[in-house]
N, C-alpha and C positions, 0 to 999 in steps of 0.2 A: 149702634151703629153696628153698620154690618163689615164685614173684614174687609171688603176690598175698597165700599168707600174708606174705611177706617186708614187701610195703607195710601189712598191716594191724599187723605187730608194729613198726616205725618208726613207725606214728602212736602205737602204744600206747609206745615209748619215750620217744619226744618230748613227750607229754603227762605221762609220768610223771618226765621229768627235770625239767622247766619248773614241775614241781610241788612237786620234792625242793630246785628252786632260791627259790621262794618262800617254802617253810616254813625256809627256813636263813638263808635274808637278809632277807626283808621280816619274818619273824615270830618270827626267833631260837629254835624249837623243830625241827629238826629229826629225823626220826623212824627216819633210818637214817646208817651210820658213811660214812664220806672211804669205805673200802674199797670197799664195796656198791654206793653213788655210780658208783667209776670201772668196776665192772664194765659196771653197766647202759651208761655212755656209752661204752665200749669196743665193746659188741654193737651200739649205736647206728651207730656207725664202719664195724663189720664188714659191715654187710648196707649201709649206703650205699654202701661203696666196691664190694660185689657185686652193686648195682643202680644205679647213677652216676645212672639218669632218675629213680630215685624222691625225690633230695636234693630240698629245698629252698630258700630264703632265711635262713625262722625256724628252719631246724634248729638245736638245739644244739652242733651239730658243727660249724657256723660258730664255734664260742668259741676255736677253737685258734689263730688269725691265721693270715695272709697272707702274700705274697712281699712287699717293699718298695716303697712309691711314690718318685715322683723329688721328688715336693713335693704342698702340700695345695691342694684349689681355695677359693675363695671362694664363700660363700654367704649372700643376703640375709636377715635373717630378716623372715617376715611379719610381725610384731609385734616393734618394737625389745623387748631387753631391757634395762630401765633399771636404773641402778643406785639404791641406796638413801640418801637426809640418814642423817648418823653423831649418834648423841648421844653425853655421854661420862660427863653428871654424873644425877643425882636428879633435879636443878633443870630440864635440859632434856629429859628423859624426861614430866613435869610440862606443861611448855611445847609437846611434842608435842599430849597429850591437849586442852590448852586448846586450840591452833588448831586439830583436827580439831571439837570440840565449837562453837567459835565461827564457821567454816566452814559447818557446817550446820544455825549457826539454834538450836542445844540451849540451857536451861538450865545455868544454873553446876552444879545440883545431878541433870543427867543425867548417865548413866553410859552411854558405848561399852560393846559386844562386843569384844574385839580376840581374834587369837590370836596367842598365843608359842610361837615356834619357836627353839631354838639355831641361833645363825647358825654353822653349820659353816667348817672354813678346810681349803676346797680347791679344785675349780676349776670353775665352773659352765658346764654344758653344756644344750642343747635336742634334746630325741627328739623328732621326728616320727614318729606312726602310719596308715598311711595303710592304711583298713578294717583294722584291728585289730593290724597287722604292722609294725614295724619297720624303717623304709624309711630315713631318713636321723637323724644326729647332728651337730652342730656345736659351739664354743665361742664363747661370749659373745661375743669378739671386742669392736669396740668400742661391742657395742651394738644396733650395726644391721649388721656383718656379720661372719661370722665364719668359722672354716675347717671345711672338710669333714673330721669324724674318725670316719664312717659306721664305718670297718671296727674302728678301736680301741675304740670301744664296745661291738662286737658282742661282744667278747672280754669285758667285764664282764661276770659271771654273775649278779649281783643286776639287769639291764637285763634283763625277759623281751622275747624276741625276738618274743611275740605276746601281744596282751591278752585276760586273762579274762574276755572280756563277749561273750553274744551277742544280737542282733545290733551289733558294734563301730563307734565313727563312723564316719564316712567319713573325716574330718581329725581329728586327736588330737596336738595339741604340748604337752608338759609339757618344764620347768625343771628342773633338780638339780642336783645338789654331787655331783661326784666325788670321793673322798678317799681315801687309802690309814692304817687304822688303826694304833695308836702302837705294837704290838708288830710287825704287818709292815713299820715301816718302819725300826725299831730294828735288827732282824734285815737289812732291805737295806743299811743301812747299813753294818753289820758285815761284810755279803760283800764289800762296794765297797771297803772301806779294806782286807782281806784280799788283795783282786785288786789292790792299787796304784791304786783310782780314787778320784776324790774323792767323798766323801759329798753325798750331800742336806743342804740346813740348816735343812730343817724340811720337814713332809710334806706341806705344801702343795706345794712346790717338787719331792715326788716325783711328786706327784698329776700334774702339769702336763707332767713333762718323761715322764711315763709313756704321757701320754695324745698328748703331739706327737710320739712315734717315727715314723718313715716306716716302721719294719720293724714290722706289727701282732705279730709273734710274740713281740719285747720286750715288747708291751703284754701278751699274755698270762700272760705270766711272772710278772705284777706281781697280788698280790691285791687290787686294787683295787674299791669297791662305791660304793654312790650311795643317798642319799636325794633323792625328787621332793619339790618344795613351791609351784610355782604354773604355772597352766596359761597355754599363751601360742593362739594360732588354735584354734578349736575347729567343728566342723561335725557335728552329728548329734546331739548332746544337750546341756545345757545345765545350770550348776551356781549354786545359789543365794548359796553362802556361800564364804568358805575352808574353815572345817571341813567343810563337805558333800563339797567337790570332796577333800578330804583323805582323806573315809572311800572316798568312792568308788573314788579311785585306787588304795587299799590293796587293797580288793574286786576291783581290774580286777586284780591280781600285782603292781603298784609298791610300789616300799620306800621308805615315810613313817617319817622319825624317832618313836620311838614316847613321846618326852620332849615331843611338840607338847601344848600345852591351850588352850583357851577360856577366858578367864578379862572380869570384867568391870571396868573404869573404871580411872581409875590404880593404884586399891590392889592391884588382882590385877597389872597390871603391875610394879608394885615387889616384890611377894611374889616372882614369878616370875621376874625379873632378879635377886634375891637369893640365891634356891636354885640358880641354875647357876651363879653362880659361888662357893657354895659346892661344889658338886657338880663344877667344872672339873676341879680336878687327879685325880678317881675315872672320870673317863670314860674308854671305852676311845679316844676320837679328839680330835683336835683345837678347841677352840670358842673365839671369839676376842669373844663376844657372842649378844646375841641377837636377832630380828628381831622384830618388831612390826607387827603387820597391822590393819587394822578389819575385823572378820568377813563385813560382810554387804559381798554385790557391787554392791547397787543403791548402797550407800551410797559406795563407792569408785567407781562412775560418777560420781556425784554430786561426791564430793572432785575427782577429775581427777588429771591431770599438770602438774608444771612443766615446763620445758625436758627433764630429763633422769633428774627423778626424781618417782613419785607424792606426792601432800600424804596418801595414806591408808594409809604404812608408813613406819617407820623403823628402823636398824640402830643397838643401843643396846653401845658397844663396851665392853668389861671394860677395866682401869689393864692399861699395859705391863706382862709379869711381867720384869722388869728392875730389877736394882739397881747400884750401883759397890762398888769394893770393891778390896782391893790383891790383887797377886801375891804370895805369899810366897815359892814357888819353884817349878819346874818339874822333873817327876820323869820319869824313861824308865819306862813301864810298859811288858812284853812280853803281846801277848794270845796267843790259842789256835795260830794258826799261827807265829807268830813277827814278827808287826809289834810295830814297835816304836814306841810313842804319848808322844807328849808329853803331860802330863798336870799342868795350874796346881792350884796348892794355893793354896788363897784363904786371905783374912782373914776366917772365918764371917759370912754375910751374907744377909739374909732375904728371900726372893724367892718371890713368890706365896703367905705362909704358912709357906712349908719353908724351913729353916737349910740352908745349903751351904758347903760347904768345896772343890769341887775342880770344876773345866772341863776338859771334853777340849777339846785343841789340835790334835785329828784326827793333825797331820804336818808334819814341819816345814817345807814346802815351806807351808803355808795359816800359818803361826805367823811365818816370814820376812813373806810378804806383808803379815800384818798387823801387823808389825813389835811384837811382843809381847813383852813382857823381863822377868827376875823384877824384882821392884820397881816394876813400873807400875801406875797404878791404870787399871781396865779397868771397862767396863760390861758384865756378865754377862746371861743371858736363859734361862729354862725356855722351851724354843719343839719340843716334841714328842720329847725324852730325858730320858731318867731323870737322865744326868748333864749338867748345863748347858754351855754355850757361850759364851765369848767373842765378846763382838758387836764391840767397836771398843775401839783405848787411845785413855786421855784424854792426848797427848801434850804437852798445854799444863802438866799438873801434873809430869811429870820432874824431880829434879832434877840429874842426869847420875852418878848410880850404880848405874842400872839396868844390869842384867847377861844380854848374850844368852847363851841354851844352846846350844852346838854340838852335835852330832849326835855320840853316843858311839863310840868305837872298839871298845867290846866290847858284850857283852848284859851289864845289869845282874843279870841273875838267874844267868847260868853261866858268864859271862867268854868266849862263844864270841866269834867275828868278827860285827861287824855292817857289812852292806853293804848301798849303797844301786842298787837295778835299776835301769840305763838304761832309761827311758821310763815309769818310774813314779814315783810320789811317796811310796810306803810306804820306812822304811828297817826289815828284816829281821836278825832273829837268826838264823845257820843250823847253830846245835846242835840234834843230833838227841836229845840227852840232858836238852835245856833244861826245868827243873823247870816252867815254865808252859805248854811245850809237850807235855809229856809225857802229860798224859791224854789228849788230841786225837790223837797219834801212834799210842798205843795201840790206841785203837777204829779207827781206819784200818787198821792193820797188822792187826788182827784178823776185821776187815770181810769179807762174802759174798766179795767179789767182791777181794780182795787174798789173804790168810791163810786166809778161812775158816774160822777155831776157832769152832767150833760151841757157844753156850751162852755163851761169853764176852760179856757184853753189858755197859752203859755199867755198872750196880750193882756188877757184881763191879768192875770195871776201878775203879772210884771205892773198892772197899775194898782192893782191891790197895795203893794209892797209900796210901790212909789207915795203914793199918798198915806203910808202906814195905817193903812187899815189892818193889817192882817199881823201879828207876830209869829203865829204860828197856824196849824191847820186845825185847831179847836178855837178860833178867829171867826173861820171861816161860816159856823153857824149862829156868827152874831151879828151878822151883815145886818144892815136895812136898807130899805129899797132908796132910801134917802142917799147911802152912800156909793151906791154903784148908779145913782145921778149924777157924782161925780165925775164917770169917766167920761171919756171922749167920743161924741157920736153914741151915745148912749140914750135910748129912748124908754118909757113908761113900760112897755109891753117888754123889750127885751128885760129888761132888770126883774121884770116879775116873774120872765123864763126862768132864771136865773136861779132866782130865789124860791123858787119850785124845786125845781134843780137840787140845790143845796137842802129842803127840807125832804125833799124823796131819800136821799142818800140814806137819812138818819136810821134807815129801818134794813138797812144790807146785813146780807150774812157775815156770819162770826169770821170765816176765813176768810173774805175778804177784809174785813176792816184790821185784821192782823197782816194782813197782809200788804193794807196800805200803810200802816203806823213806819214801813222800809228799817225791819231790823236785819242786819245784818245777816247771808248766808239763808234768808227765811223767804224761798219765792213761793208761787202760789201752789205748789202740791204742800210744801212742807207746812203751809199755813190751815191748806184742809186736814192733817193728820193731827196741829195741834188741837183744831175748832172740834174733832172729834173727840180727841182723848180728855178734854179739861174743861171743853162745856160754857166757859165762860171768861173775858179777858181779865177778872179779879183770880179765876184758877189759874191762869195762866203763871199771871205776875207772881204769883205767888210760889212756885212749880218750884222742888228743889231739883238740881242739876241731876238727879239720881232718878227723880220719875221722867223729867225730858230723856235721859238716855232707855228708860222703859219704851220709849216708842220706836218702834220700826222706822229704820232708815234716820233716826235721828242720831247723828253723834257725837263726839265729845266736841269739837269746833262748832258746829247747831248750838248746841247746848249752852256752852258757856257764852255765846253770843250772844243769848235768849236771857240768861242770867244778869249778863252785862246790862242791856237794855233796860233792864225792868228795876235793876239795881240803882239807877240814876234818877236822881228826884229829880229832876228838871222835866224826865219823859213821865215819869209817873204822874207829874202837876198835869200834864197836856191831854194824858190820857183822863183824868180826872175829871177834866173841864171838858171833855169831849164829851160824856158821860153825864155832865152837869146839865148841858145843852140841851140832852135828849136825843143822843145816838145812841141806839137798844140793838146791837148785833146779834141775830138769830143765829140758831142753830139747826141748819139740817139733818132732820134726823135720815140714819142711813135706810134704805129700802130694805126691811122683812122680805123675805120671802120671793125677792128680785131672780128673774132671768139665771144671774152669775151671782146669787149667795152662796159663798164658801170656796169660791175660782180664784185662782189670781194668775190675771195675764202678765204679759210682759211684752213692750213693745220694739221692734228694732227697725233696723234700714230706714229707707227714704220713703214715707207716707206722701200720698198721693190722693186717696179720696179725704182724707180728714187729717187733720192735726193731732201731734202727741196730746198736747193739754185735752182735746175734743175727744181723741177714742178714750184716755182715760175719768174725763167725767163721766162717758159713757158705761165705763165699765162698774163705776162707783156707785151710779146712777140704780142700777139695777143688782146693788148687794154686793159686787165682786173688791178688789183690791187687783190694784195697779200697782204693779215691784219695779224697780231698777234692774234688776238683774236674774239671769236665769240659774234654778235652784231647784232642787228635787220634790219641794213645793210648788210648783213652777205648775199647774194644769195647761195653757193653752203661751204659746208665742206666738206674735202677728208679724209678720216677717212682709217689710218695705220691701223696694227695689235698694240693689248693694249689701244685704243683710251680711254681718260678719262673725262675728265671735261666737255671739250670742247664738246665733242659729245652729252653728259647730257645737256646741254645748249644749242646744235643745237636742238635739238628736242622738247626741251621745249618751243623753240621761233618758231619751225615750219620750219626750214633752211632744205632746201634738202641736204640729206648723200649722198656721193659717195664713192665707192670703187675704188682703185688705176684704174680699170681696165675700170671702167665706165666715171670715169675723160680723160681717155687716149681717148675713144672711142666720148667722146663730145670733144675734142679738133681736132680729124682728120674728125665730122662729116662736 
């Protein structure tokens, strides 16, 4: 594409992507699918890579994150971000209304117009727009000084990088609350627990931890969003009231909570408060109360502020979602990837209108830290999770009969060995045939990048398990047409296609087979290294830790994980069954005399012309080696957008740096 045409297309793509961001995050009415959105985004990345001088700071492509900072700088707020006074009862709400009217000299019969907003449980931030472009973003900090987290906030897709208004105000500061919705929060915590990392205590901690990452690429992977609610310093436009301000910024593309409402007097406040309290459990995000503000900005100015809080607003907190109960038992529960989690079985107790009888204890390290024992009296809380958590133990109520639950020696589901991996908090079952893990292991085994069994999706796998036709991945290769004909809405042709796809997978490459087994810490790249080094699954199964450590890029943690997997008798039984059914993994010989024989490549930054996996495969198919870090032995560094420390090190060492286009040209030369 010619540069002039590219410039026009880039402008069109930026406008279109930001419009879809507003529709999705601000108005909750998306017009296109996620896949269609991704195509637009990739097209923009490709054009900006082709014409770097056409890139701009307000481009949506800046949302992918960039290299880590050493630390955050401190910035002063032009106007202090004051905290609010709290109210906890309906009587205190009435007191607030009475104080406002008395200060304004209104009669007892007078009614004030208020704006009521859900009180989001997230992290308060300030966004600064200069001439309509997002320039700076900070945390609230102490109200006077905040941390500069601009790069992280740019990864939050609901924050427009440019305001949808012409002409824009010269300076526009807006305050808001960044939060993590409940479903992504629960998914994030599950991923952290399965990875042996401590879970976040609640969505607020997850949002705060995500925004305070020095590496904004980590923030970009977290599905954060924002609701805006208050102005800071504004130059170039005026607002008459809180309701006017919110309606205006929504039109400019800033997300505003749709539950915000203007009400009249104390009766309106109380109705709103009771409604939000009743809806609290059904909302897709955490709120811990409501915020009430005098609507008129002229009345706000007349009311003024006290030392650290305004007289014209109050935060009304909901009652705590806690209750006291007894831990009647602690039962180990096996998750989908083998993590064994202690779950407290409680004496049933009502928490926020919901009867609960279980609470997750996360892991044994957390349980020991809180000193939770069977028989303890505990405080439980529902805070951003379906299953409540134990907040603390009431040790003063102990009788001496309480019991500590030790880490089990074997899996409660299948009896296989249970181990605690060094440097992890997780305890894991290593059994490949464990019923609690079998569904996910089959899904992984059949996936496109593993054994690639076309057509065998989640729904079919669930029916195989429901009909008890498979106990492990090896049983896939013993299935018959009659087995598949037991499925709902299954025809002869579809059953035949599934059987053919299963049969075709018997001759996959050894690297795919190793990856398909789901050995912890063994991804596609490591599986390729192991396949090349050992040549067969039998050799890999017999390999010593020393032989594994001799492979470049295989460290102690990976080596130990491989040895632990193959030392498990149940796992070896499954591998032997797979081979007995005719699965014959093959080894692709490394190309001799290829374009890149003897050359080492490293890839860094955001690649737009190809994926990192595809790039490594291209190098390896031509006899080269794709490494993960830059050293004196590196021949080429291929640098994508926002390349960071690897690029700097390559320049220091004199390593030749290639763009993606130069790499492709080298490949084709």
